[in-house]
A tleap script that builds the chain and sets N, CA, C and O, in Angstrom:
source leaprc.protein.ff14SB
mol = sequence {
  NGLN LEU HIE TYR SER GLU LEU PRO LYS ARG
  ASN ILE SER GLY ASN PRO LYS LEU LEU MET
  SER ALA VAL GLU ASN ILE VAL ARG ASN ALA
  ILE TYR TYR GLY LYS ASP GLU VAL GLN ILE
  ASP ILE LYS ALA ASP ASP ASP THR LEU ARG
  ILE THR VAL ASP ASP ASN GLY GLU GLY VAL
  PRO GLU GLU GLU LEU ALA ALA ILE PHE ARG
  PRO PHE TYR ARG VAL SER THR ALA ARG ASP
  ARG HIE SER GLY GLY THR GLY LEU CGLY
}
set mol.1.N position { 20.259 -46.504 -8.684 }
set mol.1.CA position { 20.063 -47.468 -7.638 }
set mol.1.C position { 19.247 -48.626 -8.175 }
set mol.1.O position { 18.276 -48.441 -8.908 }
set mol.2.N position { 19.659 -49.812 -7.799 }
set mol.2.CA position { 18.951 -51.016 -8.205 }
set mol.2.C position { 18.381 -51.671 -6.954 }
set mol.2.O position { 19.118 -52.017 -6.031 }
set mol.3.N position { 17.060 -51.836 -6.933 }
set mol.3.CA position { 16.371 -52.476 -5.811 }
set mol.3.C position { 15.690 -53.732 -6.344 }
set mol.3.O position { 15.152 -53.725 -7.451 }
set mol.4.N position { 15.710 -54.795 -5.572 }
set mol.4.CA position { 15.053 -56.023 -6.016 }
set mol.4.C position { 14.507 -56.795 -4.827 }
set mol.4.O position { 15.032 -56.722 -3.716 }
set mol.5.N position { 13.436 -57.537 -5.092 }
set mol.5.CA position { 12.804 -58.341 -4.051 }
set mol.5.C position { 13.515 -59.688 -3.944 }
set mol.5.O position { 14.325 -60.055 -4.795 }
set mol.6.N position { 13.196 -60.396 -2.899 }
set mol.6.CA position { 13.762 -61.723 -2.701 }
set mol.6.C position { 13.219 -62.687 -3.747 }
set mol.6.O position { 12.050 -62.608 -4.125 }
set mol.7.N position { 14.059 -63.587 -4.208 }
set mol.7.CA position { 13.648 -64.570 -5.203 }
set mol.7.C position { 12.892 -65.698 -4.511 }
set mol.7.O position { 13.439 -66.350 -3.621 }
set mol.8.N position { 11.637 -65.939 -4.906 }
set mol.8.CA position { 10.864 -67.036 -4.296 }
set mol.8.C position { 11.503 -68.396 -4.618 }
set mol.8.O position { 12.095 -68.568 -5.683 }
set mol.9.N position { 11.384 -69.325 -3.725 }
set mol.9.CA position { 11.914 -70.676 -3.957 }
set mol.9.C position { 10.922 -71.437 -4.832 }
set mol.9.O position { 9.871 -71.870 -4.358 }
set mol.10.N position { 11.261 -71.595 -6.108 }
set mol.10.CA position { 10.403 -72.272 -7.074 }
set mol.10.C position { 11.271 -73.000 -8.087 }
set mol.10.O position { 12.399 -72.590 -8.360 }
set mol.11.N position { 10.743 -74.073 -8.638 }
set mol.11.CA position { 11.356 -74.719 -9.786 }
set mol.11.C position { 10.793 -74.053 -11.035 }
set mol.11.O position { 9.594 -73.789 -11.118 }
set mol.12.N position { 11.655 -73.784 -11.996 }
set mol.12.CA position { 11.234 -73.129 -13.232 }
set mol.12.C position { 11.568 -74.047 -14.403 }
set mol.12.O position { 12.699 -74.515 -14.532 }
set mol.13.N position { 10.580 -74.299 -15.249 }
set mol.13.CA position { 10.808 -75.103 -16.449 }
set mol.13.C position { 11.129 -74.175 -17.612 }
set mol.13.O position { 10.492 -73.136 -17.783 }
set mol.14.N position { 12.101 -74.551 -18.394 }
set mol.14.CA position { 12.460 -73.754 -19.561 }
set mol.14.C position { 13.946 -73.851 -19.836 }
set mol.14.O position { 14.696 -74.475 -19.086 }
set mol.15.N position { 14.347 -73.240 -20.896 }
set mol.15.CA position { 15.753 -73.198 -21.267 }
set mol.15.C position { 16.437 -72.134 -20.416 }
set mol.15.O position { 16.149 -70.948 -20.576 }
set mol.16.N position { 17.339 -72.529 -19.513 }
set mol.16.CA position { 17.960 -71.559 -18.609 }
set mol.16.C position { 18.660 -70.407 -19.325 }
set mol.16.O position { 18.559 -69.259 -18.892 }
set mol.17.N position { 19.364 -70.699 -20.409 }
set mol.17.CA position { 20.083 -69.636 -21.129 }
set mol.17.C position { 19.114 -68.628 -21.741 }
set mol.17.O position { 19.354 -67.422 -21.680 }
set mol.18.N position { 18.018 -69.115 -22.332 }
set mol.18.CA position { 17.047 -68.217 -22.950 }
set mol.18.C position { 16.306 -67.391 -21.899 }
set mol.18.O position { 16.082 -66.195 -22.087 }
set mol.19.N position { 15.927 -68.035 -20.793 }
set mol.19.CA position { 15.251 -67.306 -19.722 }
set mol.19.C position { 16.163 -66.223 -19.154 }
set mol.19.O position { 15.733 -65.086 -18.954 }
set mol.20.N position { 17.424 -66.576 -18.895 }
set mol.20.CA position { 18.377 -65.615 -18.356 }
set mol.20.C position { 18.608 -64.465 -19.338 }
set mol.20.O position { 18.705 -63.309 -18.928 }
set mol.21.N position { 18.696 -64.773 -20.608 }
set mol.21.CA position { 18.902 -63.744 -21.625 }
set mol.21.C position { 17.729 -62.767 -21.669 }
set mol.21.O position { 17.929 -61.557 -21.773 }
set mol.22.N position { 16.507 -63.291 -21.591 }
set mol.22.CA position { 15.318 -62.432 -21.634 }
set mol.22.C position { 15.271 -61.496 -20.426 }
set mol.22.O position { 15.022 -60.300 -20.573 }
set mol.23.N position { 15.511 -62.044 -19.235 }
set mol.23.CA position { 15.468 -61.217 -18.023 }
set mol.23.C position { 16.607 -60.213 -18.034 }
set mol.23.O position { 16.412 -59.045 -17.695 }
set mol.24.N position { 17.794 -60.659 -18.421 }
set mol.24.CA position { 18.949 -59.757 -18.457 }
set mol.24.C position { 18.713 -58.583 -19.408 }
set mol.24.O position { 19.058 -57.445 -19.089 }
set mol.25.N position { 18.134 -58.854 -20.560 }
set mol.25.CA position { 17.895 -57.803 -21.541 }
set mol.25.C position { 16.934 -56.742 -21.001 }
set mol.25.O position { 17.165 -55.546 -21.179 }
set mol.26.N position { 15.871 -57.174 -20.348 }
set mol.26.CA position { 14.892 -56.225 -19.806 }
set mol.26.C position { 15.507 -55.397 -18.684 }
set mol.26.O position { 15.291 -54.187 -18.618 }
set mol.27.N position { 16.271 -56.039 -17.802 }
set mol.27.CA position { 16.917 -55.313 -16.698 }
set mol.27.C position { 17.973 -54.353 -17.241 }
set mol.27.O position { 18.072 -53.217 -16.777 }
set mol.28.N position { 18.755 -54.797 -18.211 }
set mol.28.CA position { 19.780 -53.932 -18.803 }
set mol.28.C position { 19.152 -52.696 -19.452 }
set mol.28.O position { 19.677 -51.590 -19.316 }
set mol.29.N position { 18.035 -52.878 -20.152 }
set mol.29.CA position { 17.331 -51.740 -20.754 }
set mol.29.C position { 16.828 -50.774 -19.690 }
set mol.29.O position { 16.916 -49.558 -19.866 }
set mol.30.N position { 16.305 -51.299 -18.595 }
set mol.30.CA position { 15.823 -50.441 -17.504 }
set mol.30.C position { 16.962 -49.631 -16.910 }
set mol.30.O position { 16.794 -48.447 -16.616 }
set mol.31.N position { 18.118 -50.255 -16.730 }
set mol.31.CA position { 19.275 -49.542 -16.191 }
set mol.31.C position { 19.742 -48.477 -17.173 }
set mol.31.O position { 20.054 -47.353 -16.779 }
set mol.32.N position { 19.789 -48.832 -18.449 }
set mol.32.CA position { 20.298 -47.901 -19.470 }
set mol.32.C position { 19.352 -46.719 -19.715 }
set mol.32.O position { 19.796 -45.574 -19.798 }
set mol.33.N position { 18.056 -46.999 -19.831 }
set mol.33.CA position { 17.105 -45.957 -20.192 }
set mol.33.C position { 16.436 -45.296 -18.993 }
set mol.33.O position { 15.796 -44.256 -19.149 }
set mol.34.N position { 16.568 -45.873 -17.801 }
set mol.34.CA position { 16.037 -45.235 -16.604 }
set mol.34.C position { 16.929 -44.071 -16.201 }
set mol.34.O position { 18.070 -43.965 -16.650 }
set mol.35.N position { 16.410 -43.214 -15.366 }
set mol.35.CA position { 17.215 -42.074 -14.919 }
set mol.35.C position { 18.207 -42.505 -13.845 }
set mol.35.O position { 19.418 -42.426 -14.050 }
set mol.36.N position { 17.708 -42.954 -12.718 }
set mol.36.CA position { 18.634 -43.324 -11.648 }
set mol.36.C position { 18.066 -44.354 -10.685 }
set mol.36.O position { 18.634 -44.580 -9.617 }
set mol.37.N position { 16.956 -44.980 -11.046 }
set mol.37.CA position { 16.350 -45.945 -10.146 }
set mol.37.C position { 15.658 -47.068 -10.914 }
set mol.37.O position { 14.894 -46.820 -11.846 }
set mol.38.N position { 15.941 -48.315 -10.502 }
set mol.38.CA position { 15.314 -49.489 -11.101 }
set mol.38.C position { 14.813 -50.383 -9.973 }
set mol.38.O position { 15.543 -50.657 -9.020 }
set mol.39.N position { 13.571 -50.835 -10.083 }
set mol.39.CA position { 12.967 -51.733 -9.092 }
set mol.39.C position { 12.584 -53.028 -9.786 }
set mol.39.O position { 11.879 -53.005 -10.795 }
set mol.40.N position { 13.043 -54.165 -9.254 }
set mol.40.CA position { 12.704 -55.479 -9.785 }
set mol.40.C position { 11.939 -56.231 -8.709 }
set mol.40.O position { 12.444 -56.427 -7.604 }
set mol.41.N position { 10.719 -56.656 -9.032 }
set mol.41.CA position { 9.896 -57.429 -8.106 }
set mol.41.C position { 9.645 -58.805 -8.706 }
set mol.41.O position { 9.266 -58.928 -9.871 }
set mol.42.N position { 9.861 -59.832 -7.899 }
set mol.42.CA position { 9.679 -61.207 -8.343 }
set mol.42.C position { 8.675 -61.856 -7.396 }
set mol.42.O position { 8.917 -61.965 -6.194 }
set mol.43.N position { 7.538 -62.289 -7.961 }
set mol.43.CA position { 6.471 -62.871 -7.140 }
set mol.43.C position { 6.008 -64.185 -7.743 }
set mol.43.O position { 5.949 -64.340 -8.963 }
set mol.44.N position { 5.682 -65.121 -6.875 }
set mol.44.CA position { 5.172 -66.415 -7.310 }
set mol.44.C position { 3.732 -66.560 -6.847 }
set mol.44.O position { 3.420 -66.358 -5.673 }
set mol.45.N position { 2.854 -66.916 -7.792 }
set mol.45.CA position { 1.445 -67.193 -7.509 }
set mol.45.C position { 1.104 -68.530 -8.144 }
set mol.45.O position { 1.130 -68.661 -9.368 }
set mol.46.N position { 0.790 -69.508 -7.334 }
set mol.46.CA position { 0.473 -70.851 -7.812 }
set mol.46.C position { 1.562 -71.353 -8.755 }
set mol.46.O position { 2.677 -71.627 -8.313 }
set mol.47.N position { 1.257 -71.478 -10.049 }
set mol.47.CA position { 2.248 -71.987 -11.000 }
set mol.47.C position { 2.815 -70.890 -11.907 }
set mol.47.O position { 3.329 -71.177 -12.988 }
set mol.48.N position { 2.719 -69.634 -11.460 }
set mol.48.CA position { 3.201 -68.509 -12.259 }
set mol.48.C position { 4.261 -67.726 -11.495 }
set mol.48.O position { 4.093 -67.412 -10.317 }
set mol.49.N position { 5.356 -67.416 -12.184 }
set mol.49.CA position { 6.382 -66.538 -11.630 }
set mol.49.C position { 6.297 -65.226 -12.396 }
set mol.49.O position { 6.440 -65.212 -13.619 }
set mol.50.N position { 6.067 -64.130 -11.693 }
set mol.50.CA position { 5.899 -62.831 -12.336 }
set mol.50.C position { 7.099 -61.943 -11.980 }
set mol.50.O position { 7.398 -61.718 -10.807 }
set mol.51.N position { 7.773 -61.446 -13.018 }
set mol.51.CA position { 8.906 -60.546 -12.834 }
set mol.51.C position { 8.501 -59.180 -13.376 }
set mol.51.O position { 8.173 -59.039 -14.553 }
set mol.52.N position { 8.529 -58.186 -12.509 }
set mol.52.CA position { 8.185 -56.824 -12.897 }
set mol.52.C position { 9.430 -55.954 -12.784 }
set mol.52.O position { 10.068 -55.903 -11.732 }
set mol.53.N position { 9.770 -55.272 -13.872 }
set mol.53.CA position { 10.919 -54.374 -13.880 }
set mol.53.C position { 10.390 -52.972 -14.126 }
set mol.53.O position { 9.726 -52.717 -15.132 }
set mol.54.N position { 10.684 -52.068 -13.209 }
set mol.54.CA position { 10.183 -50.697 -13.291 }
set mol.54.C position { 11.358 -49.737 -13.152 }
set mol.54.O position { 12.220 -49.921 -12.292 }
set mol.55.N position { 11.389 -48.712 -13.999 }
set mol.55.CA position { 12.434 -47.692 -13.875 }
set mol.55.C position { 11.780 -46.318 -13.950 }
set mol.55.O position { 10.586 -46.206 -14.230 }
set mol.56.N position { 12.550 -45.292 -13.704 }
set mol.56.CA position { 12.005 -43.937 -13.736 }
set mol.56.C position { 12.437 -43.189 -15.001 }
set mol.56.O position { 12.651 -41.977 -14.974 }
set mol.57.N position { 12.560 -43.919 -16.094 }
set mol.57.CA position { 12.877 -43.306 -17.381 }
set mol.57.C position { 11.629 -42.752 -18.042 }
set mol.57.O position { 10.565 -42.685 -17.426 }
set mol.58.N position { 11.767 -42.353 -19.303 }
set mol.58.CA position { 10.652 -41.745 -20.047 }
set mol.58.C position { 9.497 -42.706 -20.265 }
set mol.58.O position { 8.342 -42.281 -20.310 }
set mol.59.N position { 9.785 -43.987 -20.401 }
set mol.59.CA position { 8.726 -44.961 -20.633 }
set mol.59.C position { 8.384 -45.098 -22.104 }
set mol.59.O position { 8.984 -44.456 -22.965 }
set mol.60.N position { 7.420 -45.938 -22.368 }
set mol.60.CA position { 6.968 -46.217 -23.731 }
set mol.60.C position { 5.646 -45.493 -23.939 }
set mol.60.O position { 4.747 -45.598 -23.105 }
set mol.61.N position { 5.516 -44.762 -25.037 }
set mol.61.CA position { 4.237 -44.088 -25.309 }
set mol.61.C position { 3.082 -45.090 -25.342 }
set mol.61.O position { 3.227 -46.200 -25.856 }
set mol.62.N position { 1.951 -44.695 -24.799 }
set mol.62.CA position { 0.765 -45.556 -24.684 }
set mol.62.C position { 0.412 -46.235 -26.006 }
set mol.62.O position { 0.086 -47.422 -26.024 }
set mol.63.N position { 0.474 -45.495 -27.107 }
set mol.63.CA position { 0.069 -46.030 -28.406 }
set mol.63.C position { 1.042 -47.075 -28.957 }
set mol.63.O position { 0.727 -47.743 -29.942 }
set mol.64.N position { 2.222 -47.228 -28.337 }
set mol.64.CA position { 3.199 -48.203 -28.815 }
set mol.64.C position { 3.343 -49.421 -27.901 }
set mol.64.O position { 4.129 -50.321 -28.197 }
set mol.65.N position { 2.603 -49.461 -26.807 }
set mol.65.CA position { 2.745 -50.551 -25.840 }
set mol.65.C position { 2.503 -51.930 -26.463 }
set mol.65.O position { 3.252 -52.865 -26.181 }
set mol.66.N position { 1.491 -52.070 -27.288 }
set mol.66.CA position { 1.190 -53.371 -27.890 }
set mol.66.C position { 2.277 -53.799 -28.874 }
set mol.66.O position { 2.506 -54.995 -29.055 }
set mol.67.N position { 2.937 -52.854 -29.502 }
set mol.67.CA position { 3.913 -53.165 -30.544 }
set mol.67.C position { 5.284 -53.562 -30.004 }
set mol.67.O position { 6.062 -54.189 -30.723 }
set mol.68.N position { 5.596 -53.218 -28.769 }
set mol.68.CA position { 6.962 -53.442 -28.279 }
set mol.68.C position { 7.343 -54.915 -28.147 }
set mol.68.O position { 8.520 -55.231 -27.969 }
set mol.69.N position { 6.375 -55.813 -28.230 }
set mol.69.CA position { 6.686 -57.229 -28.117 }
set mol.69.C position { 6.932 -57.886 -29.474 }
set mol.69.O position { 7.214 -59.082 -29.539 }
set mol.70.N position { 6.826 -57.115 -30.556 }
set mol.70.CA position { 7.159 -57.637 -31.878 }
set mol.70.C position { 8.675 -57.712 -32.022 }
set mol.70.O position { 9.378 -56.809 -31.566 }
set mol.71.N position { 9.196 -58.774 -32.649 }
set mol.71.CA position { 10.648 -58.878 -32.837 }
set mol.71.C position { 11.206 -57.677 -33.600 }
set mol.71.O position { 10.614 -57.227 -34.581 }
set mol.72.N position { 12.330 -57.171 -33.150 }
set mol.72.CA position { 13.091 -56.093 -33.793 }
set mol.72.C position { 12.401 -54.733 -33.775 }
set mol.72.O position { 12.854 -53.809 -34.451 }
set mol.73.N position { 11.314 -54.591 -33.015 }
set mol.73.CA position { 10.585 -53.320 -32.967 }
set mol.73.C position { 11.369 -52.285 -32.168 }
set mol.73.O position { 11.958 -52.602 -31.134 }
set mol.74.N position { 11.371 -51.043 -32.656 }
set mol.74.CA position { 11.997 -49.922 -31.940 }
set mol.74.C position { 10.919 -48.909 -31.612 }
set mol.74.O position { 10.057 -48.610 -32.438 }
set mol.75.N position { 10.977 -48.382 -30.392 }
set mol.75.CA position { 9.976 -47.407 -29.967 }
set mol.75.C position { 10.150 -46.096 -30.692 }
set mol.75.O position { 9.169 -45.500 -31.137 }
set mol.76.N position { 11.381 -45.633 -30.822 }
set mol.76.CA position { 11.603 -44.347 -31.477 }
set mol.76.C position { 12.957 -44.356 -32.165 }
set mol.76.O position { 13.779 -45.240 -31.925 }
set mol.77.N position { 13.181 -43.379 -33.011 }
set mol.77.CA position { 14.463 -43.278 -33.691 }
set mol.77.C position { 15.575 -42.890 -32.734 }
set mol.77.O position { 16.750 -43.038 -33.071 }
set mol.78.N position { 15.235 -42.394 -31.544 }
set mol.78.CA position { 16.257 -42.056 -30.550 }
set mol.78.C position { 16.972 -43.298 -30.044 }
set mol.78.O position { 18.100 -43.214 -29.558 }
set mol.79.N position { 16.328 -44.438 -30.153 }
set mol.79.CA position { 16.929 -45.684 -29.683 }
set mol.79.C position { 17.327 -46.519 -30.892 }
set mol.79.O position { 16.724 -47.560 -31.153 }
set mol.80.N position { 18.306 -46.083 -31.609 }
set mol.80.CA position { 18.725 -46.800 -32.802 }
set mol.80.C position { 20.131 -47.364 -32.614 }
set mol.80.O position { 20.690 -47.321 -31.519 }
set mol.81.N position { 20.682 -47.884 -33.679 }
set mol.81.CA position { 22.018 -48.472 -33.593 }
set mol.81.C position { 23.068 -47.452 -33.182 }
set mol.81.O position { 24.079 -47.827 -32.588 }
set mol.82.N position { 22.862 -46.181 -33.476 }
set mol.82.CA position { 23.815 -45.137 -33.098 }
set mol.82.C position { 23.847 -44.934 -31.588 }
set mol.82.O position { 24.866 -44.518 -31.038 }
set mol.83.N position { 22.743 -45.225 -30.922 }
set mol.83.CA position { 22.714 -45.085 -29.472 }
set mol.83.C position { 22.983 -46.404 -28.767 }
set mol.83.O position { 22.898 -46.493 -27.542 }
set mol.84.N position { 23.309 -47.437 -29.553 }
set mol.84.CA position { 23.658 -48.727 -28.968 }
set mol.84.C position { 22.559 -49.764 -29.020 }
set mol.84.O position { 22.778 -50.897 -28.593 }
set mol.85.N position { 21.384 -49.425 -29.525 }
set mol.85.CA position { 20.281 -50.390 -29.555 }
set mol.85.C position { 20.281 -51.203 -30.825 }
set mol.85.O position { 20.720 -50.734 -31.875 }
set mol.86.N position { 19.783 -52.432 -30.727 }
set mol.86.CA position { 19.659 -53.281 -31.896 }
set mol.86.C position { 18.227 -53.665 -32.173 }
set mol.86.O position { 17.941 -54.254 -33.215 }
set mol.87.N position { 17.312 -53.348 -31.264 }
set mol.87.CA position { 15.923 -53.705 -31.453 }
set mol.87.C position { 15.624 -55.159 -31.154 }
set mol.87.O position { 14.565 -55.662 -31.529 }
set mol.88.N position { 16.539 -55.844 -30.484 }
set mol.88.CA position { 16.339 -57.266 -30.187 }
set mol.88.C position { 15.637 -57.504 -28.866 }
set mol.88.O position { 15.423 -58.656 -28.487 }
set mol.89.N position { 15.266 -56.431 -28.142 }
set mol.89.CA position { 14.644 -56.565 -26.839 }
set mol.89.C position { 13.330 -57.247 -26.899 }
set mol.89.O position { 12.683 -57.432 -25.868 }
savepdb mol mol.pdb
quit
């Protein structure tokens, strides 16, 4: 199941294709690695738009949270090219 909040009415500065690609990749990963539920919350505070994607999958081990934002980083060998991952998230 995919649940999502209403999109706030805001102007967003940035490259639309790159922004869409980033959000799509995170949502696609949540759908793929989650068990059966994904929640997307979109909130606007002053000049910040915050998108939170939550799923009920295994999650990322605490000790690897800081590393997941490095380019091409993989959390575990279970998520490799054989399972369809490229590490581009």
